[in-house]
C-alpha positions in Angstrom: 6.2 49.0 -40.1 7.3 51.5 -37.4 5.8 51.0 -33.9 5.2 53.3 -31.1 8.0 53.2 -28.6 5.7 53.3 -25.6 3.8 50.2 -26.9 7.0 48.3 -27.4 8.4 49.2 -24.0 5.2 48.2 -22.2 5.1 44.9 -24.0 8.7 44.1 -23.1 8.0 44.9 -19.5 4.9 42.6 -19.5 7.1 39.8 -20.9 9.7 39.9 -18.1 12.1 42.6 -19.2 13.0 45.1 -16.5 14.3 48.6 -17.0 16.9 50.1 -14.7 16.6 53.8 -14.2 19.0 56.4 -15.6 21.3 56.6 -18.6 21.0 57.9 -22.1 19.0 54.9 -23.3 16.2 52.8 -21.9 17.8 49.4 -21.3 15.7 46.3 -20.8 17.2 43.2 -19.3 15.3 40.0 -19.4 14.6 38.3 -16.0 13.6 34.7 -16.1 10.3 33.4 -14.8 12.1 32.6 -11.5 13.5 36.1 -11.3 17.1 35.5 -12.4 18.7 38.3 -14.5 19.9 37.0 -17.8 22.4 38.2 -20.4 19.5 39.0 -22.9 18.9 42.7 -23.2 17.8 45.4 -25.6 17.4 49.1 -25.5 15.4 52.1 -26.9 16.4 55.7 -27.1 15.1 58.5 -24.9 12.9 60.9 -26.8 12.0 58.7 -29.7 8.2 58.3 -30.3 8.4 55.6 -32.9 10.9 52.8 -33.5 11.7 52.2 -37.2 12.1 48.9 -38.9 15.9 48.9 -38.8 15.9 49.4 -35.0 13.1 46.8 -34.5 15.3 44.3 -36.4 18.3 45.1 -34.2 16.1 44.7 -31.1 14.9 41.4 -32.3 18.5 40.2 -32.7 19.4 41.5 -29.2 16.4 39.5 -27.8 17.6 36.4 -29.7 14.5 36.3 -31.9 13.7 36.5 -35.6 11.9 39.7 -36.5 8.7 37.8 -37.0 9.0 36.3 -33.5 9.8 39.7 -32.1 6.7 41.1 -33.6 4.7 38.2 -32.0 6.4 39.0 -28.7 5.3 42.6 -28.9 1.8 41.8 -30.1 1.4 39.1 -27.4 0.8 35.8 -29.4 4.3 34.8 -28.1 3.9 34.7 -24.4 6.6 34.8 -21.7 6.8 31.1 -21.2 7.2 30.4 -25.0 9.8 33.1 -25.2 11.8 31.6 -22.4 11.5 28.2 -24.0 13.1 29.7 -27.2 16.0 31.0 -25.0 16.4 27.6 -23.4 16.4 25.9 -26.8 19.2 28.3 -28.0 21.3 27.4 -24.9 21.0 31.0 -23.5 19.1 29.9 -20.4 19.1 26.8 -18.3 15.8 25.1 -17.5 14.6 26.6 -14.3 12.1 25.2 -11.8 9.5 27.6 -10.6 
């Protein structure tokens, strides 16, 4: 099911993704709970109002999640700490002390 781009972007920012300014896309880089920039990122296009299922699936892969977990991340049942735990389990982040 397509989702509104503004809702997806707001949710990503609420979960620790930060958006640098400029460029032809909106890039979102994940910053850990302790503020360290990670290699995990995704992007959306300028001017799009909705994100289709194909792009949502690609964004989920970029965020190192299944599509179902990505939906949970956007809808909020998957909180930032749980997301970061998934990244640690995959070896993409080291355990950080707050």
